[in-house]
DSSP file (Angstrom, degrees, kcal/mol; ACC not computed):
  #  RESIDUE AA STRUCTURE BP1 BP2  ACC     N-H-->O    O-->H-N    N-H-->O    O-->H-N    TCO  KAPPA ALPHA  PHI   PSI    X-CA   Y-CA   Z-CA
    1    1 A M              0   0    0      0, 0.0     2,-0.1     0, 0.0     6,-0.0   0.000 360.0 360.0 360.0 139.9  119.0  163.2  137.7
    2    2 A T    >   -     0   0    0      1,-0.1     3,-1.5     4,-0.0     0, 0.0  -0.403 360.0-103.7 -76.1 166.9  117.6  163.3  134.2
    3    3 A R  T 3  S+     0   0    0      1,-0.3    -1,-0.1    -2,-0.1     0, 0.0   0.777 123.0  47.1 -61.6 -27.1  118.2  160.3  131.9
    4    4 A S  T 3  S+     0   0    0     70,-0.1    -1,-0.3     2,-0.1     2,-0.0   0.430  89.0 114.7 -95.9   2.7  120.9  162.2  130.0
    5    5 A A    <   -     0   0    0     -3,-1.5     2,-0.4     1,-0.0     0, 0.0  -0.316  50.2-154.0 -73.0 155.1  122.7  163.5  133.2
    6    6 A R        -     0   0    0     68,-0.1     2,-0.5     2,-0.0    68,-0.2  -0.996   1.3-157.0-128.6 135.2  126.3  162.5  134.0
    7    7 A L  E     -A   73   0A   0     66,-2.6    66,-3.0    -2,-0.4     2,-0.6  -0.954   8.0-154.3-110.1 129.9  127.8  162.5  137.5
    8    8 A L  E     -A   72   0A   0     -2,-0.5     2,-0.5    64,-0.2    64,-0.2  -0.929   7.8-169.0-107.2 122.8  131.5  162.7  137.8
    9    9 A I  E     -A   71   0A   0     62,-2.4    62,-3.0    -2,-0.6     2,-0.7  -0.953   6.4-159.7-112.3 119.5  133.1  161.2  141.0
   10   10 A V  E     +A   70   0A   0     -2,-0.5     2,-0.3    60,-0.2    60,-0.2  -0.897  38.6 131.7-103.1 110.4  136.7  162.0  141.5
   11   11 A E  E     -A   69   0A   0     58,-2.2    58,-3.0    -2,-0.7     2,-0.3  -0.983  58.9-102.7-156.3 156.8  138.1  159.3  143.9
   12   12 A Q        -     0   0    0     -2,-0.3    30,-0.6    56,-0.3     2,-0.5  -0.715  32.3-151.7 -82.2 140.1  140.8  156.9  144.6
   13   13 A I  E     -c   42   0B   0     54,-0.4    30,-0.2    -2,-0.3     2,-0.2  -0.972  13.8-133.4-116.0 124.7  139.9  153.2  143.8
   14   14 A L  E     -c   43   0B   0     28,-3.0    30,-0.6    -2,-0.5     3,-0.0  -0.535  15.0-122.6 -78.5 141.6  141.7  150.6  145.9
   15   15 A E        -     0   0    0     -2,-0.2     6,-0.2    28,-0.1     5,-0.1  -0.684  20.9-133.0 -72.8 131.0  143.1  147.6  144.2
   16   16 A P  S    S+     0   0    0      0, 0.0    -1,-0.1     0, 0.0     3,-0.1   0.833  96.0  63.1 -58.6 -32.5  141.5  144.5  145.9
   17   17 A D  S >> S-     0   0    0      1,-0.1     3,-2.0     2,-0.0     4,-1.9  -0.845  72.7-158.6 -98.7 109.7  144.9  142.8  146.2
   18   18 A P  T 34 S+     0   0    0      0, 0.0    -1,-0.1     0, 0.0     8,-0.1   0.738  90.1  67.4 -61.1 -21.9  147.2  144.9  148.5
   19   19 A A  T 34 S+     0   0    0      1,-0.2    -2,-0.0    -3,-0.1     0, 0.0   0.743 111.9  31.7 -66.3 -24.1  150.2  143.3  147.0
   20   20 A I  T <4 S+     0   0    0     -3,-2.0    -1,-0.2     2,-0.1     0, 0.0   0.743 105.8  86.9-103.9 -31.7  149.4  145.0  143.7
   21   21 A G  S  < S-     0   0    0     -4,-1.9    -7,-0.1    -6,-0.2     3,-0.0  -0.055  90.0 -86.3 -71.0 168.8  147.8  148.3  144.9
   22   22 A R    >>  -     0   0    0      1,-0.1     3,-1.0    45,-0.1     4,-1.0  -0.616  30.5-138.7 -73.9 130.0  149.5  151.6  145.9
   23   23 A P  H 3> S+     0   0    0      0, 0.0     4,-1.7     0, 0.0     3,-0.3   0.845 101.1  62.3 -60.1 -33.1  150.6  151.5  149.5
   24   24 A S  H 3> S+     0   0    0      1,-0.2     4,-2.2     2,-0.2     5,-0.2   0.800  96.9  59.2 -64.4 -27.3  149.4  155.1  150.0
   25   25 A G  H <> S+     0   0    0     -3,-1.0     4,-1.9     2,-0.2    -1,-0.2   0.887 107.1  45.1 -66.9 -39.5  145.8  154.0  149.2
   26   26 A Y  H  X S+     0   0    0     -4,-1.0     4,-2.1    -3,-0.3    -2,-0.2   0.817 110.9  54.1 -75.6 -29.9  145.7  151.6  152.1
   27   27 A L  H  X S+     0   0    0     -4,-1.7     4,-2.2     2,-0.2    -2,-0.2   0.920 110.4  45.9 -66.2 -45.1  147.3  154.1  154.4
   28   28 A I  H  X S+     0   0    0     -4,-2.2     4,-2.7     2,-0.2    -2,-0.2   0.883 110.3  55.3 -64.5 -38.1  144.6  156.6  153.5
   29   29 A D  H  X S+     0   0    0     -4,-1.9     4,-2.0     2,-0.2    -2,-0.2   0.937 110.3  44.8 -58.1 -48.6  142.0  153.9  154.0
   30   30 A T  H  X S+     0   0    0     -4,-2.1     4,-2.1     1,-0.2    -1,-0.2   0.887 112.4  51.9 -62.4 -41.7  143.3  153.2  157.5
   31   31 A Q  H  X S+     0   0    0     -4,-2.2     4,-2.3     2,-0.2    -2,-0.2   0.900 108.7  50.7 -64.0 -43.1  143.4  156.9  158.3
   32   32 A M  H  X S+     0   0    0     -4,-2.7     4,-2.8     1,-0.2     7,-0.4   0.904 110.5  49.0 -64.1 -41.5  139.8  157.4  157.2
   33   33 A M  H  X S+     0   0    0     -4,-2.0     4,-1.5     1,-0.2    -1,-0.2   0.890 112.9  48.1 -64.2 -39.1  138.6  154.5  159.4
   34   34 A A  H  < S+     0   0    0     -4,-2.1    -2,-0.2     2,-0.2    -1,-0.2   0.891 119.4  38.1 -67.4 -40.1  140.5  155.9  162.4
   35   35 A M  H  < S+     0   0    0     -4,-2.3    -2,-0.2    -5,-0.2    -3,-0.2   0.876 131.7  21.9 -77.9 -40.6  139.2  159.4  161.9
   36   36 A F  H  < S-     0   0    0     -4,-2.8     2,-1.8    -5,-0.2     3,-0.3   0.281  88.5-134.4-120.2   7.6  135.6  158.8  160.9
   37   37 A G  S  < S+     0   0    0     -4,-1.5    -1,-0.1     1,-0.2    -2,-0.1  -0.525  93.8  23.2  79.7 -84.6  134.7  155.3  162.0
   38   38 A T  S    S+     0   0    0     -2,-1.8    -1,-0.2    -3,-0.1    -5,-0.1   0.480  94.2 112.8 -98.7  -3.7  133.0  153.7  159.0
   39   39 A A        +     0   0    0     -7,-0.4     2,-0.3    -3,-0.3    -3,-0.2  -0.411  41.6 148.3 -67.6 144.0  134.5  155.9  156.3
   40   40 A R        -     0   0    0     -8,-0.1     2,-0.1    -2,-0.1   -11,-0.1  -0.989  48.3 -93.9-167.5 162.9  136.8  154.1  154.0
   41   41 A E        -     0   0    0     -2,-0.3     2,-0.3   -16,-0.2   -28,-0.1  -0.434  44.0-143.6 -76.9 162.4  138.3  153.8  150.5
   42   42 A R  E     -c   13   0B   0    -30,-0.6   -28,-3.0    -2,-0.1     2,-0.1  -0.903   6.6-124.1-130.7 156.7  136.6  151.4  148.1
   43   43 A T  E  >  -c   14   0B   0     -2,-0.3     4,-2.3   -30,-0.2     5,-0.2  -0.450  40.8-100.7 -85.7 169.0  137.5  148.9  145.4
   44   44 A G  H  > S+     0   0    0    -30,-0.6     4,-2.4     1,-0.2     5,-0.2   0.899 124.4  51.3 -59.6 -41.1  135.9  149.2  141.9
   45   45 A A  H  > S+     0   0    0      1,-0.2     4,-2.1     2,-0.2    -1,-0.2   0.879 108.3  52.0 -63.2 -37.5  133.5  146.4  142.7
   46   46 A E  H  > S+     0   0    0      2,-0.2     4,-2.2     1,-0.2    -2,-0.2   0.899 109.7  49.6 -67.3 -39.9  132.4  148.1  145.9
   47   47 A F  H  X S+     0   0    0     -4,-2.3     4,-2.9     2,-0.2     5,-0.2   0.928 109.5  51.4 -62.4 -43.5  131.7  151.4  144.0
   48   48 A E  H  X S+     0   0    0     -4,-2.4     4,-2.7     1,-0.2    -2,-0.2   0.911 110.7  48.0 -63.3 -40.3  129.7  149.6  141.4
   49   49 A K  H  X S+     0   0    0     -4,-2.1     4,-1.9     2,-0.2    -1,-0.2   0.913 112.5  49.2 -65.1 -41.0  127.5  147.9  144.1
   50   50 A L  H  X S+     0   0    0     -4,-2.2     4,-0.6     2,-0.2    -2,-0.2   0.924 113.8  46.3 -60.7 -45.6  127.1  151.3  145.9
   51   51 A L  H ><>S+     0   0    0     -4,-2.9     5,-2.7     1,-0.2     3,-1.2   0.917 109.9  52.4 -66.6 -43.4  126.1  152.9  142.6
   52   52 A Q  H ><5S+     0   0    0     -4,-2.7     3,-1.7     1,-0.3    -1,-0.2   0.881 104.6  56.8 -60.7 -38.2  123.7  150.2  141.6
   53   53 A G  H 3<5S+     0   0    0     -4,-1.9    -1,-0.3     1,-0.3    -2,-0.2   0.690 108.8  48.9 -64.6 -19.1  121.9  150.4  145.0
   54   54 A S  T <<5S-     0   0    0     -3,-1.2    -1,-0.3    -4,-0.6    -2,-0.2   0.281 123.8-102.8-102.6   8.4  121.3  154.1  144.1
   55   55 A G  T < 5S+     0   0    0     -3,-1.7    21,-2.3     1,-0.3     2,-0.3   0.774  84.4 120.4  77.7  24.3  120.0  153.5  140.7
   56   56 A L  E   < -B   75   0A   0     -5,-2.7     2,-0.3    19,-0.2    -1,-0.3  -0.850  46.3-154.5-122.7 157.7  123.2  154.5  139.0
   57   57 A G  E     -B   74   0A   0     17,-3.0    17,-2.7    -2,-0.3     2,-0.7  -0.966  24.4-114.1-132.9 148.3  125.6  152.7  136.7
   58   58 A L  E     -B   73   0A   0     -2,-0.3    15,-0.2    15,-0.2     3,-0.1  -0.715  29.3-179.7 -84.3 113.6  129.4  153.2  136.0
   59   59 A E  E     -     0   0A   0     13,-2.8     2,-0.3    -2,-0.7    -1,-0.2   0.934  61.9 -29.8 -80.0 -49.4  129.7  154.3  132.4
   60   60 A R  E     -B   72   0A   0     12,-1.2    12,-2.9     2,-0.0     2,-0.5  -0.983  49.4-125.3-162.3 164.0  133.5  154.5  132.4
   61   61 A V  E     -B   71   0A   0     -2,-0.3     2,-0.6    10,-0.2    10,-0.2  -0.979  20.4-156.3-116.7 128.1  136.6  155.2  134.4
   62   62 A I  E     -B   70   0A   0      8,-3.4     8,-2.7    -2,-0.5     2,-0.2  -0.930  13.0-141.8-108.7 119.9  139.0  157.9  133.3
   63   63 A E  E     -B   69   0A   0     -2,-0.6     2,-0.2     6,-0.2     6,-0.1  -0.488  17.9-168.0 -77.5 148.7  142.6  157.6  134.6
   64   64 A T        -     0   0    0      4,-0.6    -1,-0.0     2,-0.4     5,-0.0  -0.719  37.7-104.6-123.9 178.4  144.6  160.6  135.6
   65   65 A T  S    S+     0   0    0     -2,-0.2     4,-0.1     2,-0.0    -2,-0.0   0.524 101.9  68.5 -81.9  -6.1  148.2  161.2  136.4
   66   66 A S  S    S-     0   0    0      2,-0.3    -2,-0.4     1,-0.0     0, 0.0  -0.500 104.0 -93.9-102.8 175.4  147.4  161.4  140.1
   67   67 A P  S    S+     0   0    0      0, 0.0   -54,-0.4     0, 0.0     2,-0.2   0.640 101.2  83.3 -66.2 -12.4  146.2  158.6  142.4
   68   68 A V        -     0   0    0    -56,-0.2    -4,-0.6   -58,-0.0    -2,-0.3  -0.590  63.0-157.0 -93.9 156.3  142.6  159.6  141.8
   69   69 A L  E     -AB  11  63A   0    -58,-3.0   -58,-2.2    -2,-0.2     2,-0.5  -0.829  17.3-123.3-120.8 162.9  140.4  158.4  138.9
   70   70 A V  E     -AB  10  62A   0     -8,-2.7    -8,-3.4    -2,-0.3     2,-0.6  -0.953  21.5-159.1-109.5 120.8  137.3  160.0  137.5
   71   71 A M  E     -AB   9  61A   0    -62,-3.0   -62,-2.4    -2,-0.5     2,-0.6  -0.887   6.3-150.4-100.3 124.1  134.2  157.8  137.4
   72   72 A E  E     -AB   8  60A   0    -12,-2.9   -13,-2.8    -2,-0.6   -12,-1.2  -0.860  21.2-169.1 -93.8 118.3  131.5  158.8  134.9
   73   73 A V  E     -AB   7  58A   0    -66,-3.0   -66,-2.6    -2,-0.6   -15,-0.2  -0.892   7.9-174.7-118.2 138.4  128.2  157.7  136.3
   74   74 A V  E     - B   0  57A   0    -17,-2.7   -17,-3.0    -2,-0.4   -68,-0.1  -0.907  32.9 -97.9-129.4 154.5  124.8  157.5  134.6
   75   75 A P  E       B   0  56A   0      0, 0.0   -19,-0.2     0, 0.0   -20,-0.1  -0.458 360.0 360.0 -66.1 143.6  121.2  156.7  135.7
   76   76 A I              0   0    0    -21,-2.3   -20,-0.2    -2,-0.1   -21,-0.1   0.408 360.0 360.0-115.3 360.0  120.1  153.2  134.9
């Protein structure tokens, strides 16, 4: 990626506290683990850690009317 590039990730972000989060998010998380082993949904903090390990930073999160959000990611 060039320094001015932007990566858009469209994904559901889990609320760390299941009592607050959408139940469907945790259902999808369980389904992904059952189908693919290590695949899973992530919290915002987990996405940031994953991005930082790849030399990327979270610029902003854009909410949508659906369960998914758009993460704007930039090189750091």
